[in-house]
ZAMARGU-4260 file (C-alpha; in steps of 0.2 Angstrom, whole numbers, plus 5000, padded with zeros to 4 digits):
<rodrens>
0) 5587/5570/5075 | 5596/5555/5085 | 5617/5556/5085 | 5624/5541/5081 | 5636/5533/5096
5) 5652/5537/5093 | 5662/5521/5086 | 5678/5522/5102 | 5697/5522/5094 | 5706/5506/5090
10) 5717/5502/5106 | 5737/5506/5099 | 5741/5488/5101 | 5729/5476/5097 | 5728/5454/5100
15) 5736/5451/5083 | 5752/5464/5088 | 5754/5453/5104 | 5752/5438/5096 | 5763/5441/5080
20) 5777/5448/5097 | 5775/5431/5103 | 5780/5423/5086 | 5796/5436/5084 | 5801/5434/5104
25) 5798/5415/5107 | 5812/5406/5100 | 5822/5418/5112 | 5813/5421/5128 | 5811/5403/5144
30) 5789/5399/5142 | 5789/5400/5160 | 5776/5391/5167 | 5758/5390/5174 | 5755/5382/5190
35) 5742/5383/5200 | 5746/5384/5218 | 5733/5374/5229 | 5741/5379/5247 | 5738/5400/5243
40) 5720/5395/5234 | 5716/5384/5252 | 5722/5401/5260 | 5714/5414/5248 | 5700/5406/5243
45) 5702/5409/5224 | 5710/5399/5211 | 5727/5404/5212 | 5736/5401/5196 | 5756/5408/5196
50) 5763/5413/5181 | 5783/5413/5184 | 5791/5425/5179 | 5805/5426/5191 | 5811/5409/5179
55) 5816/5423/5164 | 5834/5425/5163 | 5836/5440/5166 | 5824/5436/5182 | 5810/5446/5175
60) 5796/5448/5161 | 5803/5465/5156 | 5815/5457/5142 | 5798/5450/5131 | 5792/5470/5128
65) 5813/5475/5128 | 5816/5459/5113 | 5800/5464/5104 | 5808/5482/5102 | 5823/5479/5098
70) 5819/5465/5086 | 5810/5480/5073 | 5819/5490/5075 | 5828/5492/5056 | 5847/5490/5051
75) 5851/5507/5052 | 5846/5508/5070 | 5853/5493/5076 | 5869/5500/5071 | 5867/5515/5078
80) 5862/5507/5096 | 5848/5509/5106 | 5846/5519/5124 | 5836/5517/5139 | 5834/5525/5156
85) 5831/5511/5169 | 5840/5505/5188 | 5831/5490/5187 | 5823/5476/5174 | 5822/5487/5160
90) 5839/5488/5159 | 5846/5472/5163 | 5833/5464/5149 | 5837/5477/5136 | 5856/5475/5140
95) 5856/5457/5137 | 5844/5456/5123 | 5853/5468/5114 | 5871/5462/5118 | 5865/5444/5108
100) 5857/5452/5094 | 5873/5463/5094 | 5864/5480/5094 | 5877/5493/5106 | 5865/5496/5122
105) 5866/5510/5132 | 5857/5514/5150 | 5859/5527/5158 | 5855/5525/5180 | 5852/5538/5191
110) 5872/5542/5203 | 5864/5534/5217 | 5860/5517/5209 | 5864/5504/5221 | 5883/5496/5210
115) 5876/5480/5208 | 5865/5485/5198 | 5877/5497/5188 | 5886/5481/5189 | 5875/5468/5182
120) 5870/5480/5167 | 5887/5482/5163 | 5891/5462/5162 | 5880/5460/5149 | 5888/5472/5137
125) 5878/5486/5142 | 5887/5504/5143 | 5882/5512/5159 | 5880/5534/5158 | 5875/5538/5176
130) 5868/5557/5179 | 5859/5565/5190 | 5851/5560/5209 | 5834/5554/5205 | 5826/5545/5190
135) 5819/5559/5182 | 5837/5568/5179 | 5842/5550/5170 | 5829/5550/5158 | 5830/5567/5155
140) 5848/5565/5150 | 5844/5549/5141 | 5834/5559/5130 | 5848/5572/5123 | 5861/5557/5122
145) 5848/5549/5111 | 5844/5565/5102 | 5862/5569/5102 | 5871/5551/5095 | 5857/5546/5085
150) 5851/5531/5093 | 5832/5524/5095 | 5826/5528/5115 | 5818/5514/5123 | 5804/5518/5132
155) 5802/5506/5149 | 5783/5506/5146 | 5776/5518/5136 | 5780/5511/5117 | 5766/5500/5108
160) 5781/5487/5104 | 5784/5485/5121 | 5768/5483/5127 | 5764/5471/5114 | 5778/5460/5123
165) 5773/5462/5140 | 5756/5454/5133 | 5764/5437/5128 | 5765/5434/5146 | 5743/5431/5146
170) 5741/5424/5130 | 5757/5412/5140 | 5748/5411/5155 | 5727/5409/5148 | 5736/5395/5134
175) 5742/5384/5149 | 5726/5388/5163 | 5713/5392/5149 | 5700/5394/5165 | 5705/5410/5174
180) 5693/5425/5175 | 5702/5437/5184 | 5718/5445/5180 | 5726/5453/5195 | 5743/5462/5187
185) 5756/5477/5195 | 5753/5492/5190 | 5771/5505/5188 | 5767/5512/5172 | 5756/5501/5167
190) 5765/5492/5149 | 5762/5474/5158 | 5744/5480/5163 | 5740/5483/5146 | 5748/5470/5138
195) 5738/5459/5146 | 5722/5466/5148 | 5722/5468/5128 | 5723/5447/5127 | 5711/5449/5143
200) 5699/5456/5132 | 5703/5446/5115 | 5695/5430/5124 | 5677/5424/5119 | 5673/5424/5137
205) 5681/5443/5142 | 5691/5441/5158 | 5691/5453/5171 | 5708/5465/5174 | 5711/5472/5189
210) 5727/5482/5194 | 5739/5483/5209 | 5747/5497/5214 | 5756/5499/5230 | 5748/5514/5241
215) 5766/5526/5243 | 5767/5526/5221 | 5746/5526/5216 | 5754/5536/5200 | 5739/5528/5190
220) 5728/5524/5202 | 5726/5544/5202 | 5725/5547/5185 | 5711/5535/5181 | 5703/5541/5194
225) 5703/5557/5199 | 5712/5555/5213 | 5727/5565/5221 | 5732/5553/5235 | 5748/5558/5238
230) 5765/5548/5229 | 5782/5544/5236 | 5790/5533/5250 | 5802/5519/5253 | 5790/5503/5246
235) 5796/5486/5245 | 5787/5487/5228 | 5802/5496/5219 | 5797/5490/5203 | 5782/5498/5202
240) 5787/5515/5213 | 5782/5525/5196 | 5779/5544/5199 | 5770/5546/5184 | 5764/5534/5173
245) 5764/5533/5154 | 5751/5542/5138 | 5747/5528/5128 | 5744/5515/5144 | 5733/5526/5153
250) 5725/5527/5141 | 5723/5510/5137 | 5719/5507/5154 | 5706/5519/5155 | 5697/5508/5140
255) 5697/5491/5148 | 5705/5489/5163 | 5691/5485/5176 | 5697/5490/5192 | 5711/5498/5201
260) 5717/5492/5222 | 5732/5499/5233 | 5740/5487/5243 | 5751/5494/5261 | 5768/5487/5264
265) 5765/5474/5276 | 5754/5466/5263 | 5765/5468/5251 | 5778/5461/5265 | 5768/5447/5269
270) 5765/5440/5250 | 5782/5441/5247 | 5785/5428/5264 | 5772/5414/5258 | 5779/5417/5241
275) 5793/5409/5248 | 5788/5397/5259 | 5777/5390/5250 | 5781/5391/5232 | 5797/5391/5237
280) 5800/5405/5224 | 5811/5421/5228 | 5799/5437/5219 | 5803/5456/5222 | 5793/5467/5232
285) 5784/5471/5213 | 5783/5452/5210 | 5773/5449/5225 | 5759/5463/5221 | 5745/5454/5215
290) 5746/5440/5227 | 5747/5454/5242 | 5728/5460/5231 | 5721/5444/5236 | 5726/5444/5255
295) 5719/5463/5259 | 5705/5460/5245 | 5697/5441/5252 | 5681/5445/5247 | 5685/5454/5232
300) 5693/5437/5223 | 5684/5425/5232 | 5676/5412/5220 | 5686/5417/5206 | 5700/5408/5194
305) 5715/5419/5198 | 5730/5425/5189 | 5747/5433/5197 | 5760/5438/5188 | 5775/5434/5199
310) 5785/5447/5188 | 5800/5450/5194 | 5815/5440/5207 | 5827/5452/5208 | 5828/5457/5227
315) 5844/5464/5238 | 5847/5449/5248 | 5848/5457/5262 | 5833/5464/5259 | 5824/5450/5258
320) 5830/5444/5276 | 5824/5460/5283 | 5806/5457/5274 | 5808/5438/5282 | 5814/5442/5297
325) 5799/5454/5300 | 5785/5442/5296 | 5794/5429/5306 | 5788/5440/5322 | 5776/5446/5316
330) 5766/5429/5316 | 5775/5427/5334 | 5788/5415/5329 | 5801/5428/5333 | 5799/5443/5348
335) 5808/5455/5357 | 5802/5454/5376 | 5808/5469/5388 | 5806/5464/5407 | 5811/5470/5422
340) 5821/5466/5436 | 5828/5470/5451 | 5848/5472/5449 | 5856/5460/5461 | 5862/5442/5459
345) 5851/5426/5451 | 5840/5437/5443 | 5844/5434/5425 | 5845/5413/5431 | 5827/5415/5437
350) 5821/5425/5421 | 5830/5412/5410 | 5821/5396/5420 | 5807/5401/5413 | 5813/5400/5396
355) 5819/5385/5398 | 5802/5376/5407 | 5791/5385/5390 | 5804/5378/5380 | 5808/5394/5373
360) 5825/5398/5364 | 5834/5412/5369 | 5842/5422/5354 | 5849/5439/5362 | 5850/5449/5380
365) 5851/5465/5379 | 5851/5473/5398 | 5846/5494/5399 | 5851/5503/5418 | 5855/5520/5412
370) 5846/5526/5399 | 5829/5520/5410 | 5814/5529/5418 | 5816/5514/5432 | 5824/5516/5450
375) 5842/5516/5451 | 5841/5498/5459 | 5832/5493/5444 | 5834/5487/5426 | 5828/5485/5410
380) 5832/5468/5401 | 5827/5466/5381 | 5824/5448/5376 | 5824/5441/5361 | 5817/5424/5358
385) 5812/5410/5345 | 5795/5402/5350 | 5785/5391/5337 | 5770/5400/5333 | 5759/5415/5342
390) 5751/5403/5354 | 5771/5397/5362 | 5773/5415/5365 | 5758/5421/5374 | 5763/5403/5387
395) 5779/5411/5388 | 5771/5429/5392 | 5758/5419/5402 | 5771/5410/5414 | 5780/5424/5417
400) 5767/5437/5421 | 5763/5423/5435 | 5781/5424/5440 | 5777/5441/5445 | 5788/5450/5431
405) 5782/5465/5423 | 5783/5461/5404 | 5781/5472/5389 | 5780/5466/5369 | 5793/5478/5358
410) 5780/5476/5343 | 5785/5479/5326 | 5778/5496/5316
</rodrens>
């Protein structure tokens, strides 16, 4: 006797939940634009739409889920308040909307959290508790405080109300650009992609959903694919640097997300730089992950109409400057050349004359006479310079070599 096929269990979040969330939060969030990028489309070989969630008041999509959760609390829970563990965008969104609604918000952060993030969260009216050295320590302390004070714990991603709120991103995207056939969505804990996938699969023509994780933090990739890739390191995409993905989100992703790709730090840097140069918009590392996927896997997305979510724009300005300068160096517009010279009068003048002839701007010079394996009468000269492009740099190196100089470019890692 044949056994009847099992009906899949219903997902913890439905399209109706996401639509209800949008009705609930719509009046209090920014309906961010979804715009076609002609330049990025030409660059990647896909038709690329961008959803500018970095234009939310707190500069990140996270406030959608936080607000949806807050609006569903009963009066007693509202009066007692809520608590969360976060050192990033979840803290900002929860603090901002909690203050706006008159709901007390407590945020537990690791002691290592940068002062600027603590100040920003307190500036939105939240009470900040610094506890432990790692996020896991802060998370555990938040649960303890929630129990002691009767506060509602608001998880950053593993909560159906949070997931439904984040799914409103895709609801707006597809309303503005109905020709999208693929979504490339960053994955940290999985809240955003879970909500977006629920929306994508509810369309008349189901849309492919591709998750994107940083190579250094492939936690969801490991869980879904049964892999054991190492997790940890200093990633530019700190917003998706999650060691333990959610159980609710994992179940949704396993069921309805079509694929996952991993992106390198170099591609994240390149994508962030391109978004600033081409779209004139600032994103954090996690916000550039979708574009990084297109850059690193062009054949995977070629000919598709792809929606990318620029998830947030909260990036340290010094880090942003470093990324942009590194990108200039990789493109050949900034360079450091190590030139071997003889230590005698006029040596620097003759080298500088070649830079002048090739119209290359010298930014910085550094002589090395002591810490070198050159003969005592030799020296090493490091020249930081600015060129128009890689071809211009190559002409300079050729001119220096033709003049008899030994030239070694100092490469980025």
